[in-house]
N, C-alpha and C positions, 0 to 999 in steps of 0.2 A: 628842510630836507623831506620831511614827511609829506608836506603839501605837494612837493615836486613828484614824489613817488605816486601819490594818489592821482595826480593829474595824468601821469604817464600811463597808469594802469587803465584809465578810462579811454585812452586813445583807441581809434579804430585799428584792426589788425593791419600790419604793415604790408602783407602780401595780398590781401583782398581775396583769399581763397575761401570757398565754402560759404555757409550762412548759418544763422542760429536755427536750431531745430524748433519746430512748432510744438505747442503743448500736446497735440495729438500724436506726433512722432515720439515724443518722450514717453507718453503714456503707453504706447505700444511696446516699448522696450522695458519700461520700468514695471515688470511684473514678477520679479523674484521675491521670495519670501525668506526672511531671516529666521534663525532658530528661535528668537524671542517672539516670533509672530508678526513682526513688522512687515507690512505688505500683504497680509492676509485679507481676503475679500469676504464680505458678509454672505453667508449662505448656509446650507445644511443638506445632509443626505444620510440615509440609513444603510445598514449592512445589506438588507434585503434589496433595496434599490440598486446598490452597487453591484450585487451579484448579477443582476440582469444585464447591466452595462458591461461588466467584465466578461461574461460569457459571450457576448456579441462582439466585443472589440478587442479583448485582451487575451482570451484563452488560446487563440490560434498560435500565439508565440510563447506565452508563459504557462500554458497548460491549464486544464480545467480547475485544478486545485493548487495552482501556483508551482507545480512540480517541474515545469518547463517542457516545451516541445522543442528541444534542441537549443533554445535560447535560455537566457539567465533564469534560474529558479528564483522565485520571489518569496516562497514560503517554506517553512521547515527549519529545524535546528534549534528552536526555542525550547529550553528544558524547564522542568518544574524547578522553581526557585530563582530563575533568572530575573523574573519581574521584581522580586523582592530585593535582590542584590544589585540590580542594575548593571550586571556584568555578564555578557553572553558567554557561558562556560564553553560552548562549542568552539569559540574562537581561540581558546587556549590550546586546542589540538592542532597539530600541523596539517591534518587532513579534515579539519572541522568544516561543516557546511556553512557556506557564506551566502546568506540570503538577506532580503530587506529586514527581516525580523531579527537577525543576529548582528548585522553590521551597523544599521542606522542608530545614531544617538538621539535624534529628534524626529518626532512624527511630522513636524512642519517640513522637513526635507523631502519626505515622501510626497506630501501634498504639492510642494513646489515643483518637483520633477514631473509628476503626472500632468499638472496644469500646463507646464511649459512645453513638454516634449512628447506626450502620449496622446493618442496611439501613434505608433511609429509611422503608419501610412497617412495619417492626417493630424499632425500635431496642432495643438491649441484649438481643436474642434470641440472639446468637452466644455460644457458650461461650468460655472462655479459650483452649482449644486451637484452636477454630475461628478465633478472632481471630489467633492466631499464624500459622495456615496461610494465611489470606487476606492478612495483612500480608506474608508471605514471597512469595506469588504476585505481589502488586502491586509489590514490590521487584524481582522477577524481570522483570516486564513492562518495568521501567525500566532493565534491564540492570545492576542493582546487585548482585544475588546470583545464583549459578548455578542451574541447573534442579534439581540434586540437593540443594539447601540445606535444612537443618532449622533453624528459628528457635525460640529459647526465651529465657527471661529473661536469660540470659548472653550468647548470641550476638547478641541484638538490640542490646545496648549496644556491641558491637564493629563494627556496620555503619557504614561510612563513606559518608555521603551526598554526592552531587555538589556540593551547595551549602553544605556545613558551614562553610566560611569566608566565606560571603556575608553574615553578620551585621555590622551596623555601628551605631554610636551617633552618628555624625557627620551627623545630619540635624535638620531643623527641628522634627520632632515631639518630640524629646527636649529641645531647648534652642533658644531664640530666636536663639542665636549660630550654630546649626547650618545646614547647607546644605539648603534646601527640597528635598523629593523631586520636586516638579513645578517645572521651571524656567520653563515658559511660553515656550519659544523654538522648540519643534519645530513649532508650528502657527500661526505668525505670518504665514506666506505659503504658497502652494501647498497649502492645506488640502484634505484628502480630502473629497469630496462625499458619499460614502455610507459609513456605518459598518456593518461586518459584525459581527454578534453571534456570538461564537465558541461560546458555550454558554449554555444556559438550562434551567431546571427543567421537566421534562415536565408537561404540563397535568394529567395524572392524579394527580400527586404534590403539587400546590399546596395542595389542601384536605385533605391526608392527616390532619393533626392538628387539624382543625376550622377554622372561619372565623376568620382573623386579625382581621378587623374587629370581631368580637365579643369578642376577647381583649385589645384595646388601646384606649386612649382615642381618640376621633375628632379630638383636637387635640394639638398639640405636635409635636416632631420625629420621633416614632416612631408615626405613624398606622398602623393596620392595614389592609392591602389587603383588599378583599372577595373572598376566595378561593372563596366559594361559587359564583361565576360559572363556575368551571372544572368543576363537577360535570356529569355527563352530562345533556344535555337542558336545562341551565339557562342563563339569561342574567343579566347583571348587574342587580341590583335594589337598592332601598334596604335598608340594613342594619336588621334588626329582630330582636328576641330570638325564638328558636324555642321554643315551648312544650315543656316536658319531655314532655308526653303525646303530642306530634305523632309519628305513625308515619311513618318514612321508607320510600319506595318501594324495592323491591329494586334497581332500576337506580341509585338514588342511593347505596345502601349499597355496591354493588360498585365504584362510582367512588370513593367516599370511602375505601375500604380498599384501593385500588390493585389490585383484582382484574383490572381491564381492562388492566393493564400486561402481564399474562401470558396472559389469556384473551380472545379475541374473541367476539362474539356468535354468529357463524356460522362462524368459522374459527380455526385454531390460530395462536397467536403463539409462546409458549413452552410453555404447556399447551394442552389441547384447548379448542375453542369451547364455550360454554355449551349451545348446541343439541345438540352431540354428546354432552355429559354427560347431558343430559335424555333423549336417545334410549337411551343405554346402560342407564339405571336405570328406564326406563318399565315399569310393571307390578310392580316390586319393592315388596312391602308395607312394608318398613322403610326405604325409600329416603331419606325426608327426615331420619330419625334418623341413618342412616349418613352421609349427606352433611354434615349439621350437625357431626358429630364430626370428619370428615375436614377440613372447613374450619377448625375450631378447632385441631386437632392437627397438621395437615399430613400428609405421607406420601410414599412413593416406591414405584415399581414397577408401579402400576396402569396408568398411561398412558405409561410409559417410564422411563428411568434418571434423568432430571432430577427432583430432589425438589421438592415444594411446601412452602415454609416454613410453620411454624405461625403462626396469628394470635392470639397470646396476648392482645392488647388488644381483640379483638372481643367484644362482648357476646354472651352465649348467645342472647338473644332475636333479635339481628341475624343471627347464624349460622343460627338456625332459620328466619328469614324468607327468607334467601337460599336455603337448602336447599329450602324449600317452593316458592319461585319456580322453581327449576331443575326440580323434579319436575313442576311444572305446565306445563312446556314452554318455560321461559325466554323468555317473551314479554312 
């Protein structure tokens, strides 16, 4: 019987669908890191190095000191004594500040998320060393590691998070016998009249990875919101498939790829305004070729010390269209 089962298990798939993934394809997906450090890559980075990267690529959404620019605050709320107890006391309050410093139980979770998903406009563009550096800086913002700290695959596992002892399995999500997370007793009387939204995704980032309404079914529990409404100059419209041949206007492209998060039309935000760039390169014969390359590859030093991150996911045709638009006066 065992021999029969073994032989059957080795037979080719009956339906002949798909193929075995290549080692390269598996490696591209297999980048998650477990709490025990399994999956971590060798590398290192300091708090000081992380601050430079953070200021250039993270502060526009999360704030210069992690306090948030409308999006999720990532620092604050860690109190004196939390590191010793391993329980973030702020979370014991109904209105307690919820940040990376108070919520996360393992520092490896922070490294894993930054490496896989950040920065929002260009995920997985950070190198391993840059990820260690940014992680070190975010931990420092939460007063978990000192200013001269160097983070690597070994020291990361030794970091003691303020809420490392905050995990529990005594809740209703794990078992019907458990205690429900929501007791339903705090708002039975004297309810607040106005709800304050503590954080939200910036409008320029909502459609960063394409219209969600076109990526999910219009029915069921996971409907896709029409994120195209957040593109510059657009209003909410009925969802319709966009023809592959339809050419996007440059103003749509710069909004879709989050360029407006760092560049204003006529004024500097983090980088120079588009009109200022157009003025500098006016009359240069190879201006659109040069700018197209800079948009794709990024750079540093032309407009100041803050680097512009590369846009690896931007199509060459879109980069060329944006460059020509800038050379034409950015109008």
